[in-house]
C-alpha positions in Angstrom: -42.1 -30.1 14.2 -41.6 -28.5 17.3 -38.7 -25.8 16.7 -35.9 -24.9 19.7 -36.3 -21.3 20.6 -33.9 -19.1 19.2 -31.0 -18.6 21.6 -30.9 -14.7 22.3 -27.6 -13.3 23.5 -26.7 -12.7 27.1 -25.1 -9.3 29.1 -21.6 -8.2 27.4 -19.6 -8.9 30.2 -17.3 -6.1 31.2 -13.7 -5.7 29.8 -11.3 -3.9 30.7 -7.3 -4.2 29.3 -6.0 -6.4 31.8 -4.1 -4.3 35.3 -0.2 -6.6 35.6 1.0 -6.8 39.0 4.0 -4.8 39.6 7.3 -6.3 41.2 11.2 -7.0 41.3 13.7 -9.6 41.8 16.8 -9.4 43.9 19.6 -8.6 40.8 17.2 -5.4 40.2 15.8 -6.8 37.0 11.7 -5.6 37.3 9.1 -7.9 36.5 5.1 -7.3 35.2 3.1 -10.1 35.6 -0.4 -10.6 34.1 -2.3 -14.1 35.3 -4.7 -15.4 31.7 -6.0 -17.8 32.6 -6.9 -20.1 29.6 -4.1 -18.6 27.9 -1.3 -21.9 28.0 0.6 -20.0 25.3 2.8 -17.9 27.4 4.6 -14.6 26.5 7.5 -13.1 28.5 8.5 -9.8 26.6 12.1 -8.1 28.3 13.1 -4.6 27.5 16.6 -3.7 28.1 17.3 0.1 28.1 20.0 -0.1 24.9 18.4 2.8 22.5 19.7 3.7 19.2 21.4 6.6 20.1 23.7 4.9 22.7 25.5 3.3 19.3 28.8 4.4 19.2 29.4 6.9 16.4 30.2 5.3 13.3 28.7 1.9 14.2 25.0 2.4 13.9 23.4 -1.1 13.7 25.1 -2.9 16.5 22.1 -2.5 18.6 20.3 -4.4 15.7 23.3 -7.4 14.7 23.8 -7.4 19.0 19.7 -8.3 19.2 20.1 -11.0 16.6 22.8 -12.4 18.3 20.9 -12.8 21.2 19.0 -15.8 18.7 22.2 -17.5 17.9 23.3 -19.3 20.7 24.8 -18.6 24.3 28.6 -19.4 25.6 26.9 -22.8 27.2 25.0 -23.6 23.5 26.1 -22.8 19.9 24.1 -21.6 17.7 22.4 -25.3 15.8 22.1 -26.6 19.6 20.5 -23.5 21.0 17.9 -23.6 18.5 17.1 -27.3 19.4 16.8 -26.7 22.8 13.7 -23.6 21.9 12.2 -26.0 19.2 12.2 -29.1 21.8 10.2 -26.9 24.3 7.8 -25.7 21.0 9.1 -22.2 21.7 10.0 -18.9 19.7 12.5 -16.7 20.0 13.2 -13.0 19.1 14.5 -9.6 19.4 15.0 -6.6 17.6 16.5 -3.0 18.1 14.4 0.7 18.1 15.1 4.1 19.3 14.0 3.2 22.8 16.1 0.1 23.5 16.3 -3.7 22.9 13.2 -6.0 22.9 13.3 -9.5 23.7 10.3 -11.7 22.5 9.6 -15.7 23.5 6.4 -17.4 23.5 6.2 -21.3 24.9 4.2 -23.4 26.0 3.2 -22.7 29.5 4.5 -26.6 30.6 7.6 -25.4 29.0 8.3 -22.5 30.4 10.8 -22.9 33.3 12.6 -24.3 30.6 12.8 -22.0 28.5 13.2 -19.3 30.1 16.0 -20.5 31.1 17.3 -20.2 28.0 16.5 -16.6 27.1 18.1 -16.6 30.8 21.1 -17.4 29.3 21.1 -15.4 25.9 20.8 -12.2 27.8 23.7 -13.2 30.7 26.1 -15.2 28.6 25.6 -14.6 24.7 28.2 -16.2 22.7 29.0 -13.0 20.3 31.0 -15.8 18.6 33.6 -14.3 15.7 31.9 -16.3 13.0 28.3 -15.7 14.3 29.2 -12.2 14.4 30.3 -12.2 10.8 27.5 -14.3 9.4 25.0 -11.5 11.3 26.4 -9.2 9.1 26.9 -10.7 6.0 23.2 -10.9 6.4 22.2 -7.0 6.9 24.5 -6.1 3.9 22.6 -8.6 1.6 19.3 -7.0 3.1 19.9 -3.5 2.2 19.9 -3.6 -1.5 16.7 -4.7 -1.1 15.6 -1.8 1.3 16.7 0.6 -0.7 14.2 -1.0 -3.7 11.4 -1.0 -1.2 10.0 2.3 -2.2 7.6 2.3 1.4 10.6 1.9 3.1 12.6 4.2 1.1 10.0 7.5 1.5 10.4 6.3 5.6 14.6 6.6 5.0 14.0 10.1 3.2 11.4 11.4 6.0 13.9 10.5 8.8 16.7 12.6 7.4 14.4 15.4 6.5 13.0 15.8 9.6 15.3 15.6 12.0 19.3 16.9 12.4 22.1 14.7 10.8 23.3 14.6 14.2 20.6 13.1 16.0 20.2 9.1 15.2 16.6 9.5 13.8 17.5 10.6 10.8 20.0 7.8 10.2 18.3 4.4 9.5 17.4 2.5 12.1 19.7 -0.7 11.2 22.4 1.0 9.8 24.2 1.9 6.5 26.3 -0.3 4.4 29.4 1.9 5.6 28.6 1.3 9.4 27.3 -2.4 9.7 30.9 -2.8 7.1 32.7 -2.0 10.7 30.5 -3.9 12.7 33.0 -7.2 14.4 32.0 -9.0 17.6 34.2 -6.7 19.8 32.0 -3.4 19.2 28.7 -5.7 20.0 30.0 -6.8 23.5 31.3 -3.3 24.5 28.3 -2.1 23.4 26.3 -5.6 25.3 28.6 -4.2 28.7 27.8 -1.3 28.6 24.0 -0.7 28.4 22.5 -4.3 28.7 21.6 -5.4 32.8 19.0 -6.1 35.2 18.7 -2.9 36.6 17.8 -0.6 34.0 15.8 -3.9 32.4 12.4 -5.3 31.9 10.5 -8.8 31.9 7.2 -9.2 31.0 5.3 -12.5 31.6 1.6 -12.4 30.7 -0.3 -16.4 30.3 -1.8 -19.1 32.5 0.6 -18.9 35.6 -2.6 -20.2 38.1 -0.3 -23.7 38.3 3.0 -21.9 38.1 5.3 -21.2 40.8 6.7 -18.1 39.0 8.7 -16.7 41.5 10.5 -20.2 42.0 11.0 -20.1 38.0 11.8 -16.5 37.6 14.5 -16.7 40.4 16.2 -20.0 38.8 16.4 -18.4 35.0 16.6 -14.7 34.8 17.4 -13.8 38.4 20.9 -15.3 37.9 21.4 -12.9 35.3 23.8 -10.2 37.2 25.1 -7.2 36.3 26.3 -3.7 37.4 23.5 -1.1 38.5 24.1 1.7 36.2 20.7 4.0 35.8 20.2 3.9 31.8 21.5 6.5 29.6 20.0 10.0 29.4 17.7 10.5 26.3 19.0 13.4 23.5 15.9 15.9 23.2 14.2 15.5 20.2 13.7 18.5 17.5 12.8 18.3 14.2 12.4 21.1 11.1 8.6 20.4 9.9 8.6 23.5 7.4 6.3 22.6 4.9 8.4 21.0 1.9 8.3 18.2 -1.0 11.7 16.6 -1.4 11.1 13.4 -5.1 13.3 10.7 -4.6 13.8 10.3 -8.3 13.0 6.6 -10.1 12.8 7.2 -13.9 10.5 4.5 -14.8 8.4 3.7 -12.0 4.6 3.7 -12.9 3.4 4.4 -9.2 4.6 7.6 -6.7 4.9 5.7 -3.2 3.8 9.0 -0.6 4.5 9.4 2.8 3.7 12.9 4.4 4.7 14.0 8.0 5.9 15.9 11.0 6.7 15.5 14.8 3.8 15.5 17.1 2.7 14.8 20.1 3.0 11.7 22.3 1.8 9.2 24.6 2.6 11.8 27.0 0.8 14.5 26.3 -3.0 14.8 27.0 -4.4 15.1 23.7 -3.2 11.2 22.7 -6.0 9.9 22.8 -8.5 13.1 20.6 -5.2 12.7 18.5 -5.4 8.7 17.8 -9.4 9.4 17.5 -9.0 12.0 14.9 -6.7 10.6 13.1 -8.7 7.4 12.8 -11.1 9.5 11.3 -8.7 10.8 8.9 -7.0 7.6 7.7 -7.7 4.5 10.2 -9.7 2.9 7.7 -11.5 2.1 4.7 -14.6 4.3 5.8 -12.4 7.0 7.2 -12.4 10.5 4.6 -8.5 9.9 2.8 -10.3 6.5 1.8 -13.3 8.2 1.3 -12.4 10.4 -1.5 -8.2 9.0 -3.1 -9.5 5.5 -2.9 -13.5 5.5 -3.5 -14.3 8.5 -5.2 -11.7 9.3 -7.2 -9.5 5.6 -8.0 -6.5 6.7 -7.2 -4.9 4.5 -4.6 -5.5 1.2 -3.0 -5.6 3.4 0.3 -4.3 5.6 1.8 -4.1 5.7 6.0 -2.9 8.4 9.0 -1.5 7.5 11.7 0.7 8.3 14.9 3.8 6.3 15.7 5.7 6.8 18.7 9.2 7.3 18.6 10.6 7.5 21.5 9.6 8.9 25.3 10.9 9.9 28.7 10.3 9.4 32.4 9.9 13.1 32.2 7.4 13.0 29.8 8.1 14.2 27.1 8.4 12.4 23.3 7.8 12.5 19.8 5.6 10.9 17.9 5.6 10.7 14.1 2.5 11.8 12.4 2.0 10.2 8.6 0.1 9.9 6.3 0.7 7.0 3.6 -0.2 5.3 0.7 1.0 4.9 -2.5 -1.0 6.3 -6.2 0.0 5.7 -10.4 2.3 7.8 -11.3 0.1 10.3 -13.2 -2.5 10.8 -10.6 0.3 12.1 -8.3 -0.9 15.5 -8.7 -4.5 15.2 -8.6 -4.0 12.9 -5.6 -1.9 15.0 -3.7 -4.4 18.0 -4.4 -7.1 15.6 -3.2 -5.6 14.9 0.0 -4.8 18.7 1.2 -8.2 19.6 -0.1 -9.2 17.0 2.5 -6.9 18.6 5.2 -8.4 22.1 4.7 -11.9 20.9 4.7 -11.5 18.7 7.5 -10.3 22.2 9.1 -12.6 24.6 7.9 -15.5 22.6 9.0 -14.4 19.7 11.6 -15.0 16.0 12.0 -19.0 14.8 12.2 -21.2 13.2 15.1 -21.1 10.4 12.7 -17.3 9.9 12.0 -16.0 10.1 15.5 -19.1 7.3 16.9 -18.0 4.6 14.5 -14.6 5.5 15.3 -15.1 5.1 19.0 -16.8 2.0 18.2 -14.1 0.6 15.7 -10.6 1.4 17.9 -13.0 0.7 21.7 -15.5 -2.0 20.4 -12.3 -4.0 18.6 -10.5 -3.8 22.0 -11.0 -7.2 23.6 -10.3 -8.9 20.0 -7.5 -6.8 19.9 -5.9 -8.5 23.0 -7.2 -12.4 23.3 -3.8 -13.8 23.0 -1.4 -13.3 26.0 2.0 -12.0 23.2 -0.4 -8.9 22.5 -0.9 -7.9 26.1 2.6 -8.6 26.6 3.6 -6.2 23.5 1.4 -3.5 24.7 2.6 -3.4 28.2 6.6 -3.5 27.1 5.8 -1.0 25.0 4.0 0.8 28.2 6.8 0.2 29.9 9.3 1.6 27.4 7.5 4.7 26.6 8.0 5.3 30.7 3.8 5.1 30.6 1.7 3.8 33.6 1.1 -0.1 34.3 -2.7 1.1 33.7 -2.3 3.8 31.3 -3.9 1.4 28.0 -7.2 0.1 30.5 -7.2 4.5 30.5 -6.6 5.1 27.4 -10.2 3.2 26.1 -12.1 5.1 29.0 -10.9 8.1 27.6 -11.6 7.8 24.1 -14.6 6.9 24.8 -15.4 9.7 26.5 -14.1 12.0 23.9 -16.3 14.5 22.0 -16.4 15.7 18.0 -14.9 19.0 18.6 -12.1 17.8 20.6 -11.4 15.0 17.8 -11.3 18.0 15.4 -8.7 20.1 16.9 -6.3 17.3 17.9 -6.6 16.1 14.0 -5.9 19.6 12.8 -4.0 20.3 15.1 -1.8 16.9 14.0 -2.1 17.5 10.7 -1.4 21.7 9.5 -0.8 22.3 5.9 1.7 24.2 5.6 3.6 22.5 8.1 3.6 18.8 6.0 7.4 17.3 4.9 6.0 14.9 2.3 8.0 12.5 0.6 7.1 11.0 -2.9 9.3 8.1 -4.0 8.6 8.2 -8.1 9.9 9.2 -11.8 10.8 13.0 -11.1 10.5 13.6 -14.6 6.6 13.1 -14.9 5.3 14.4 -11.7 8.3 17.3 -10.4 6.0 20.3 -12.4 2.4 18.6 -11.9 3.5 18.6 -7.9 5.1 22.3 -8.0 1.9 23.2 -9.0 0.3 22.7 -6.3 2.4 25.1 -4.2 2.0 23.2 -1.3 6.0 23.9 -0.5 9.2 24.2 -1.9 9.9 20.8 -4.3 13.5 19.5 -4.2 14.6 16.0 -5.9 17.0 14.1 -5.2 18.3 10.3 -6.3 16.7 7.7 -5.6 
């Protein structure tokens, strides 16, 4: 019997995060395009500079209602007709509002791109904002609020924002509004917010996919290029301030069998030189199943199914200032709340005293940098990252440079960054659980003043 020789792997193909081409339409719309041969499903991300802090007083949530209304019909199409047209294109359209602004996302086969971009353009330049549709969206949002309040992780996030930021800062309040503010939203409020903040001159469209056989310039000119608006500059951002005095807030849930943990503070965003080292160090602390927090709290002690440490950019400015939420999140059974927090603080103190190991750093680099070619196989992943860079006022080559910097970051730098990111005396701890069963054990840890609030 003759055996064929075993196939051997060839040389690795060099990879770098795709570089976009930047341009602009006659109406002032900035366009980033990225040709990805073979990716027949094209992704389009439109960023609108309509930040949450621009919402009028008492109307928190109006940006969310407006973003949802973009997918609910135009002056040309009813909601049903608009949905049918998207379906005939094989397209999906979604939108959401966050602190930097509103994002509208489209995915469509490249053969249907002109038609789908036309529908997207109609949604942006001539949204219907019909009274009945806005009333329905408001009712839907009000129906969501009790479910969010019952969700321990959502409740913890809401409380942490309230604790960290001053009450007059928009970041202190729920992104999608409260029952009181959402009830006050009507079609007139939505249209007023749209007219004040949505215009091509302050918007950016990102188009990623196989554009080889598509005259994108012509398609854009006939669709998004027909969108008109004034040329006013974006609204200046308010400086972010926060109080990270070490303390504990227990959101009381009598009878809860688990405690939701959310421990956080505000730190450097992507404009800071420490960001690559902070990403690397935070990954070593709690980015994967082999991280220090999981190794102790999950594998050794069995307190939890998993604990994660992460950094999430909240908002950045063109001047290079901004803020990121640095946090540790997880859940433990009620009786283990005190011991789990004690061990978590021991992990942080040991990290500060002894530092990371070279092996931890090497695994983190391999996981973060080595997975990038797989992470960005789809056009949507590339488009979303490019749109993130736009809304955070970062250069177009930021992501490509980040991977190079991660690979070049040493163990000492990563240690210094993560220790600075999570100082044991400047962490605000939110616990959603049964206060009667966990409060005394938490107070005994002496990790900050303990306050109990209703759930």
